BAKOL-450615 format. One line per 5 residues: number of its first residue (from 1); their letters; for each residue x, y, z of N, C-alpha, C, O, CB. Coordinates in Angstrom, 3 decimals. Atoms other than C-alpha are relative to their C-alpha. Glycine has a CB too. Layout:
<sites>
NUM) A) X:Y:Z:X:Y:Z:X:Y:Z:X:Y:Z:X:Y:Z  ...
</sites>
This chain:
<sites>
1) FKEHL) -0.728:-1.257:-0.193:-3.464:-5.166:-7.699:0.109:0.496:1.426:1.162:0.893:1.924:-0.633:1.038:-0.793  0.056:-0.443:-1.573:-4.611:-4.280:-4.066:1.070:-0.857:0.594:1.822:-0.258:1.363:-1.550:-0.287:0.821  -0.962:0.705:-0.681:-2.336:-7.169:-2.988:1.464:0.556:-0.027:2.229:0.647:0.933:-0.035:-1.297:-0.513  -1.305:-0.683:0.367:0.661:-5.578:-4.684:0.163:1.267:0.975:1.129:1.382:1.729:-0.005:0.479:-1.633  -0.060:-1.218:-0.755:-0.009:-2.286:-3.031:0.216:-0.259:1.501:1.005:0.420:2.160:-1.263:0.789:-0.221
6) VDTHN) -0.108:0.320:-1.421:-0.381:-3.828:0.386:1.389:-0.530:0.363:2.022:-0.135:1.343:-1.061:-1.022:0.385  -1.196:0.645:-0.106:2.633:-5.942:-0.025:1.231:0.917:-0.150:2.269:0.664:0.461:0.015:-1.042:-0.960  -1.071:-0.974:0.331:4.825:-3.086:-1.245:0.027:0.926:1.406:1.091:1.277:1.917:-0.382:0.934:-1.511  0.006:-0.672:-1.218:3.613:-1.163:1.898:0.787:-0.841:1.063:1.682:-0.321:1.729:-1.443:0.275:0.423  -0.481:0.954:-0.973:4.528:-4.247:4.072:1.583:-0.163:-0.187:2.322:-0.297:0.788:-0.779:-1.404:-0.180
11) VLRLW) -1.508:0.019:0.246:8.035:-4.411:2.468:0.695:1.134:0.598:1.744:0.975:1.222:0.326:0.002:-1.468  -0.639:-1.230:-0.474:8.797:-0.856:3.365:-0.032:0.064:1.582:0.865:0.551:2.271:-0.736:1.264:-0.634  0.160:0.164:-1.487:7.452:-1.514:6.895:1.048:-0.843:0.647:1.651:-0.547:1.679:-1.326:-0.607:0.316  -0.960:0.914:-0.482:9.628:-4.441:7.253:1.442:0.595:0.180:2.202:0.408:1.130:0.028:-1.147:-0.925  -1.415:-0.636:0.107:12.707:-2.391:6.112:-0.039:1.313:1.029:0.862:2.149:0.956:0.361:0.496:-1.715
16) QQPDM) 0.011:-1.097:-0.876:11.622:0.153:8.932:0.169:1.438:-0.579:0.820:2.305:0.005:1.008:-0.238:0.928  0.105:-1.162:0.560:11.058:2.941:6.610:-0.901:0.985:0.754:-1.750:0.538:1.526:-0.403:-0.212:-1.276  1.050:-0.885:-0.540:9.256:6.173:7.712:-1.437:-0.270:-0.423:-1.736:-0.741:-1.520:0.313:1.360:-0.372  1.490:0.217:0.072:5.518:5.997:8.107:-0.416:0.585:-1.429:-1.122:-0.070:-2.195:-0.827:0.784:1.292  0.371:-0.657:1.188:5.166:8.387:5.212:0.388:-0.790:-1.233:-0.388:-0.933:-2.178:0.599:1.335:-0.030
21) LCRLG) -0.457:0.857:1.274:7.175:6.256:2.739:-0.732:-1.354:-0.081:-0.922:-1.882:-1.177:1.619:-0.320:0.046  0.796:1.060:-0.137:5.233:3.275:3.948:-1.336:0.265:-0.640:-1.698:-0.505:-1.530:-0.105:-0.341:1.372  1.192:-0.404:0.571:1.920:4.965:3.097:0.068:0.285:-1.471:-0.863:-0.052:-2.203:-0.462:1.118:0.685  -0.208:-0.041:1.325:3.353:5.951:-0.200:-0.071:-1.319:-0.676:-0.712:-1.463:-1.717:1.191:0.599:-0.228  -0.043:1.389:0.648:3.963:2.295:-0.958:-1.452:-0.525:-0.226:-1.744:-1.185:-1.224:0.824:-1.059:0.943
26) LFHSA) 1.354:0.576:0.068:0.270:1.518:-0.285:-0.801:0.722:-1.079:-1.749:0.166:-1.633:-0.727:0.101:1.383  0.819:-0.828:0.883:-0.939:4.393:-2.563:0.852:0.311:-1.307:0.487:1.259:-2.002:-0.455:1.365:0.764  -0.980:-0.522:1.066:1.946:4.526:-5.292:-0.560:0.026:-1.359:0.098:0.524:-2.272:1.257:-0.842:-0.055  0.680:0.019:1.394:-0.408:4.056:-8.239:-1.292:0.830:0.117:-2.094:0.799:-0.816:-0.360:-1.555:-0.513  1.326:-0.627:-0.313:-3.258:6.219:-6.759:-0.499:0.810:-1.196:-1.670:0.833:-1.575:0.100:0.932:1.268
31) YSNSY) 0.435:-0.884:1.152:-3.170:8.577:-9.659:0.491:-0.269:-1.311:0.703:0.580:-2.177:0.343:1.310:0.240  -0.542:0.440:1.297:-1.930:6.346:-12.385:1.458:0.381:0.121:1.829:1.094:1.053:-0.737:0.686:-1.297  -1.465:-0.426:-0.027:1.903:6.657:-13.234:0.524:-0.429:-1.267:-0.224:-0.844:-2.152:0.856:-0.616:1.195  -0.570:0.102:1.363:4.345:6.211:-16.010:0.122:-1.621:-0.220:0.655:-1.997:-1.263:1.534:0.842:-0.123  -0.078:1.454:0.338:4.112:2.239:-15.707:-1.337:-0.435:-0.344:-1.522:-1.211:-1.281:0.561:-0.870:1.146
36) VNLAI) 1.358:0.556:0.213:0.445:1.723:-15.531:-1.112:1.282:-0.140:-1.049:2.287:0.567:-0.375:-1.035:1.330  1.076:-0.991:0.094:-2.560:3.814:-16.597:-1.238:-0.472:0.736:-2.260:-0.702:0.090:-0.341:0.290:-1.461  1.088:0.494:-0.886:-4.854:2.698:-13.720:-0.242:0.948:1.207:0.063:0.621:2.354:0.350:-1.433:0.521  0.329:-1.105:-1.183:-5.879:5.712:-11.589:-1.060:-0.501:0.842:-2.104:-0.931:0.350:-0.501:1.468:-0.562  0.999:0.376:-1.096:-7.731:4.868:-8.438:-0.608:1.182:0.342:-1.796:1.133:0.659:0.592:-0.663:1.258
41) FDASV) 0.458:-1.320:-0.374:-8.199:8.464:-7.722:0.151:1.029:-1.146:0.995:0.864:-2.027:0.764:0.467:1.222  -0.171:-1.142:1.056:-8.646:11.616:-9.900:0.788:1.082:0.576:0.195:1.820:1.363:-1.379:0.605:-0.495  -0.801:-0.989:-0.579:-5.854:13.911:-8.989:-0.734:1.498:-0.073:-0.491:2.340:0.791:1.399:-0.034:-0.753  0.680:-1.314:0.015:-7.988:16.928:-9.942:-1.078:0.357:0.929:-1.474:1.502:1.149:-0.519:0.176:-1.196  1.070:-0.129:-1.134:-10.592:16.289:-7.332:0.126:-0.778:1.308:-0.557:-0.523:2.300:-1.290:-0.404:-0.539
46) DRAGV) -0.200:0.871:-1.020:-9.357:13.682:-5.066:1.053:0.240:1.118:0.991:-0.320:2.213:0.256:-1.119:-0.588  -1.231:-0.096:-0.688:-6.087:14.908:-3.629:-0.277:0.295:1.553:0.351:-0.298:2.431:0.882:1.122:-0.677  0.194:-0.251:-1.367:-7.459:16.332:-0.456:-0.512:-1.313:0.853:-0.051:-1.560:1.967:-1.002:1.164:0.093  0.429:1.368:-0.465:-9.288:12.926:0.299:1.045:-0.809:0.253:1.127:-1.417:1.320:-0.826:-0.687:-0.907  -1.188:0.927:-0.197:-6.112:11.095:-0.242:0.887:0.504:0.980:1.454:-0.304:1.716:0.782:-0.224:-1.247
51) ADAIG) -0.947:-0.705:-0.988:-4.060:13.587:1.855:-0.567:-0.311:1.469:0.186:-0.504:2.423:0.061:1.706:-0.295  0.725:0.292:-1.327:-6.763:12.953:4.742:0.273:-1.410:0.265:0.350:-1.701:1.458:-1.605:0.275:-0.032  -0.208:1.400:-0.361:-6.106:9.135:4.459:1.319:-0.253:0.288:1.535:-1.074:1.179:-0.414:-0.900:-0.995  -1.363:0.441:-0.105:-2.357:9.036:4.218:0.884:1.039:0.524:2.059:0.803:0.807:0.494:-0.450:-1.276  -0.876:-1.257:-0.500:-1.139:12.472:5.375:0.315:0.859:-1.163:0.206:0.369:-2.287:1.429:-0.436:0.705
56) PDAEA) -0.073:-0.865:0.985:-0.358:15.470:3.381:1.649:-0.278:-0.576:1.913:-0.134:-1.769:-0.401:1.564:0.594  -1.254:0.278:0.554:3.381:14.583:3.062:0.152:-1.180:-0.879:0.967:-1.148:-1.801:0.868:-0.113:0.999  -0.052:1.237:0.696:2.790:11.039:1.733:-0.723:0.292:-1.267:-0.293:-0.151:-2.332:-0.612:-1.191:0.802  0.847:-0.395:1.207:0.041:12.519:-0.670:0.852:0.738:-1.034:0.855:0.490:-2.239:-1.223:0.935:0.434  -0.781:-0.956:0.957:2.357:15.100:-2.072:1.031:-0.831:-0.648:1.096:-0.744:-1.874:0.711:1.272:0.759
61) LTHKL) -0.906:0.732:0.640:5.125:12.732:-2.743:-0.580:-1.178:-0.940:-0.068:-1.505:-2.010:0.866:-0.492:1.014  0.761:1.001:0.966:2.699:10.003:-4.110:-0.425:0.649:-1.175:-0.257:0.018:-2.219:-1.253:-0.637:0.621  0.451:-0.740:1.149:1.285:12.566:-6.506:1.258:0.315:-0.918:1.309:0.102:-2.129:-0.751:1.333:0.468  -1.148:-0.312:0.789:4.661:13.719:-7.453:0.707:-1.244:-0.780:1.214:-1.066:-1.887:0.985:0.653:0.934  -0.605:1.267:0.570:5.976:10.065:-8.223:-0.944:-0.549:-1.054:-0.492:-1.301:-1.918:0.259:-1.107:1.137
66) CIVPR) 0.928:0.406:1.049:2.715:9.466:-10.305:0.071:0.872:-1.196:-0.452:0.472:-2.236:-1.382:-0.012:0.506  0.010:-0.841:1.164:3.360:12.314:-12.626:1.327:0.150:-0.664:1.409:0.873:-1.657:-0.500:1.301:0.350  -1.361:-0.051:0.671:7.159:11.852:-13.466:0.281:-1.343:-0.546:-0.358:-2.306:-0.123:1.161:0.432:0.988  -0.455:1.136:0.634:8.912:9.217:-15.664:0.952:-0.733:0.858:2.173:-0.622:0.743:0.583:0.331:-1.260  -0.873:0.725:-1.124:10.078:6.927:-12.728:1.118:-0.805:-0.544:2.261:-0.723:-0.094:-0.866:-0.985:0.869
71) HDIVW) -0.907:0.872:0.662:11.753:4.461:-14.920:1.180:0.873:-0.403:2.273:0.654:0.120:-0.665:-0.726:-1.218  -1.004:-0.826:0.571:13.803:7.068:-16.729:0.897:0.626:1.167:2.125:0.663:1.089:-0.684:1.112:-0.889  -0.698:-0.624:-1.149:14.747:8.755:-13.440:0.721:-0.902:0.696:1.857:-0.548:1.012:-0.850:0.642:0.904  -0.850:0.893:-0.662:15.899:5.727:-11.713:1.084:-0.661:-0.871:2.244:-0.731:-0.466:-0.811:-0.998:0.611  -1.010:0.818:0.996:17.669:3.832:-14.608:0.770:0.862:-0.967:1.908:0.538:-1.307:-0.804:-1.053:-0.918
76) DVLAE) -0.758:-0.708:1.171:18.633:6.445:-17.179:0.721:1.222:0.744:1.724:1.695:0.209:-1.101:0.562:-1.309  -0.630:-1.183:-0.660:19.554:9.343:-14.653:0.813:-0.445:1.228:2.038:-0.319:1.222:-1.099:1.050:0.435  -0.695:0.329:-1.100:20.358:8.012:-11.195:0.991:-1.194:-0.180:2.130:-1.117:0.283:-0.941:-0.249:1.015  -0.952:1.187:0.169:21.927:4.684:-12.120:1.088:0.338:-0.725:2.210:-0.071:-0.426:-0.583:-1.153:-0.645  -1.095:-0.452:0.759:23.848:6.333:-14.729:1.010:0.805:0.681:2.201:0.642:0.415:-0.460:0.703:-1.047
81) RGEVP) -0.808:-0.920:-0.843:25.275:8.916:-12.346:0.602:-0.644:0.999:1.754:-0.335:1.304:-0.719:1.045:0.563  -0.535:0.775:-1.119:25.749:6.530:-9.578:0.017:0.607:1.261:0.718:0.182:2.180:1.260:-0.384:-0.244  0.205:-0.785:-1.219:24.683:9.081:-6.991:-1.289:0.700:-0.239:-1.852:0.873:-1.321:1.186:1.011:0.315  1.249:-0.860:-0.067:21.728:11.056:-5.848:0.475:1.495:0.042:1.017:1.887:1.075:-0.927:-0.369:1.342  -0.545:-1.335:-0.023:22.579:14.757:-6.851:-0.616:0.806:1.209:-1.791:0.757:1.573:-0.287:0.715:-1.377
86) AEGIA) 0.402:-0.982:-1.180:22.500:17.239:-3.951:-1.091:0.960:-0.357:-1.984:1.287:0.426:1.226:0.873:0.465  1.023:-0.963:0.293:20.526:19.651:-5.994:-1.218:-0.581:-0.577:-2.044:0.169:-1.095:0.500:0.997:-0.886  1.129:0.563:0.547:17.974:17.116:-7.071:0.126:-0.100:-1.570:1.211:0.067:-2.126:-1.193:0.809:0.431  0.064:-0.061:1.381:16.904:16.802:-10.691:-1.266:0.672:-0.484:-2.279:0.789:0.206:0.125:-1.330:-0.544  1.083:-0.623:0.782:14.696:18.536:-13.224:-0.546:-1.157:-0.899:0.246:-1.943:-1.420:0.535:1.297:-0.887
91) TTHIR) 0.638:0.905:0.957:12.233:16.372:-15.253:-1.274:0.551:-0.382:-1.528:1.714:-0.071:-0.180:-1.379:0.539  1.106:-0.512:0.580:8.955:16.682:-16.902:-1.216:-0.851:0.466:-1.141:-2.056:0.705:0.177:0.038:-1.493  1.363:0.674:-0.264:5.276:15.891:-16.068:-0.285:-0.976:-1.280:-0.184:-0.571:-2.438:-1.274:1.206:0.179  0.043:0.828:1.034:4.565:12.696:-18.020:-1.251:0.170:-0.955:-1.326:-0.424:-2.030:0.089:-1.293:0.536  1.190:-0.291:0.806:1.139:14.020:-19.302:0.155:1.446:-0.631:-0.011:1.586:-1.843:-1.333:-0.106:0.913
96) SGEPV) 0.009:-1.381:0.358:1.585:17.862:-19.527:1.300:0.470:-0.529:1.322:1.460:-1.260:-0.380:0.805:1.132  -1.272:-0.406:0.526:5.244:18.103:-20.270:0.600:1.219:0.956:1.768:1.600:0.866:-0.202:0.465:-1.578  -0.484:-0.993:-0.992:5.538:20.771:-17.561:1.226:-0.427:0.785:1.450:-1.608:1.049:-1.088:0.308:0.969  -1.244:0.311:-0.723:8.825:21.078:-15.676:-0.371:-0.513:1.530:-1.325:0.028:2.090:0.967:1.367:0.023  0.144:0.575:-1.266:8.966:19.072:-12.277:1.444:-0.192:0.710:2.360:-0.845:0.210:-0.767:-1.348:-0.164
101) HLTQA) -1.346:0.136:-0.681:11.805:19.316:-9.827:-0.224:-1.137:1.276:-1.188:-1.191:2.038:0.536:1.628:0.606  0.084:1.007:-1.079:12.597:16.366:-7.494:1.221:0.332:0.806:2.307:0.367:0.228:-0.027:-1.559:-0.523  -1.020:-0.124:-0.845:14.745:17.093:-4.432:0.865:-1.278:0.331:0.440:-2.403:0.066:-0.541:0.531:1.123  -0.832:1.015:-0.304:17.533:14.988:-3.276:-0.842:-0.977:1.040:-0.784:-2.194:0.862:1.371:0.605:0.582  0.781:0.738:-0.887:15.232:13.747:-0.405:-1.034:-0.879:-0.789:-1.134:-2.087:-0.576:-0.679:0.950:0.974
106) ELRHL) 0.993:0.703:0.763:12.528:12.759:-2.775:0.614:-1.020:-0.983:-0.010:-2.035:-1.293:-0.844:0.994:-0.744  -0.538:1.006:0.807:14.925:11.014:-5.059:0.382:-1.222:0.796:0.263:-2.367:0.358:1.142:0.518:-0.729  -0.381:1.112:-0.932:16.156:8.990:-2.127:-1.212:-0.877:0.415:-1.054:-2.084:0.598:0.663:0.593:1.284  1.168:0.636:-0.324:12.615:8.052:-1.245:-0.439:-0.813:-1.170:-0.986:-1.903:-1.002:-1.013:0.957:0.426  0.378:0.684:1.319:12.026:7.065:-4.928:0.724:-1.265:-0.156:0.214:-2.316:-0.543:0.305:0.887:-1.232
111) LVFTM) -0.864:1.257:0.279:14.921:4.731:-5.013:-0.378:-1.078:1.048:-0.496:-2.246:0.677:1.639:0.334:0.093  0.437:0.973:-0.955:13.904:3.037:-1.676:-1.328:-0.643:-0.342:-1.567:-1.836:-0.154:-0.082:0.621:1.318  1.405:0.533:0.271:10.288:2.777:-2.827:0.141:-0.973:-1.198:-0.468:-2.041:-1.266:-1.091:1.227:-0.347  -0.140:0.932:1.176:11.380:1.313:-6.088:0.644:-1.230:0.196:0.328:-2.216:-0.470:0.682:0.592:-1.024  -0.573:1.356:-0.352:13.636:-1.306:-4.522:-1.244:-0.988:0.668:-1.440:-2.170:0.387:1.322:0.242:1.151
116) ADIAE) 1.158:0.841:-0.625:10.530:-2.371:-2.354:-0.934:-0.387:-1.079:-1.290:-1.564:-1.130:-0.824:0.801:1.136  0.865:0.478:1.011:8.262:-2.325:-5.376:0.479:-1.152:-0.921:-0.292:-2.011:-1.349:-0.328:1.098:-0.789  -0.434:1.057:0.871:10.569:-4.490:-7.459:0.195:-1.281:0.948:0.012:-2.387:0.440:1.377:0.430:-0.803  -0.255:1.076:-0.892:11.353:-6.759:-4.369:-1.312:-0.724:0.118:-1.344:-1.949:-0.001:0.553:0.480:1.373  1.243:0.609:-0.041:7.539:-7.272:-3.943:-0.317:-0.785:-1.162:-0.800:-1.912:-1.057:-0.965:0.927:0.195
121) QYAGW) 0.485:0.643:1.118:7.017:-8.094:-7.451:0.804:-1.284:-0.337:0.242:-2.174:-0.976:-0.001:0.948:-1.117  -1.026:1.176:0.273:10.006:-10.677:-7.701:-0.188:-0.945:1.093:-0.051:-2.139:0.826:1.583:0.466:-0.052  -0.062:1.009:-1.046:9.588:-12.281:-4.373:-1.347:-0.109:0.713:-1.451:-0.914:1.639:1.116:0.332:1.005  1.441:0.141:-0.568:5.807:-11.808:-3.442:-0.619:-1.357:-0.145:-1.406:-1.783:0.701:-0.945:0.982:-0.687  0.689:1.175:0.220:4.864:-15.064:-4.932:0.508:-1.067:1.000:-0.163:-2.086:1.168:0.155:-0.426:-1.444
126) YDEVF) -0.400:1.047:-1.037:6.864:-16.996:-2.265:-0.971:-0.198:1.094:-1.095:-1.308:1.611:1.299:0.353:0.635  1.133:0.141:-0.874:4.049:-16.289:0.091:-1.079:-0.966:-0.387:-1.593:-1.723:0.437:-0.584:1.247:0.158  0.970:0.849:0.535:1.676:-18.070:-2.050:0.583:-1.521:-0.173:-0.111:-2.522:0.002:-0.477:0.620:-1.359  -0.610:1.485:0.101:4.164:-21.093:-2.670:0.012:-0.638:1.404:-0.263:-1.830:1.547:1.594:0.001:-0.600  -0.256:0.482:-1.163:4.735:-21.452:0.878:-1.219:0.130:1.013:-1.082:-0.138:2.207:1.176:0.634:0.435
131) DYPRE) 1.138:-0.270:-0.738:1.217:-20.638:2.094:-0.014:0.801:1.170:-0.645:0.545:2.195:-0.479:-1.049:0.315  -0.173:-0.999:-1.262:2.183:-17.750:4.298:-1.353:0.598:0.117:-2.005:1.073:-0.812:1.202:1.252:-0.195  1.534:-0.732:-0.493:-1.043:-16.495:6.124:-0.016:1.378:-0.292:0.935:2.050:0.106:-0.341:-0.062:1.663  0.329:-1.419:0.100:-2.342:-13.135:5.077:-0.973:0.292:0.995:-1.860:-0.481:1.354:-0.500:0.402:-1.345  0.983:-0.534:-1.218:-4.076:-11.054:7.759:-0.691:1.035:-0.534:-1.516:1.644:0.147:0.716:0.540:1.358
</sites>
């Protein structure tokens, strides 16, 4: 799993995305998420430490994307609309059901991150097949 996180970061870096988004790629499952229940950190006690490691902006977006239904947002909302709404969208926390608002900028980051996440999962095996050296 660590390899997937590192490779998602590397895809975002290759695509020349902002440092904040690249660091999100490295920590995108830090607090568990709507895809996997595999928390590396406890959001109730570890957020400050994660923010120290990756920066407050990257941590805030990482946390937000770990608590919303990412699949539903990307496929059922954004793909259906065919655009990222200027006003953002309202959704709910996947555990508490509390309302969560995602801004247009956050949604754009979610889309780019999702493309990198999928690209890594579908193409990451090429490195192993062709014996690409890992550093």
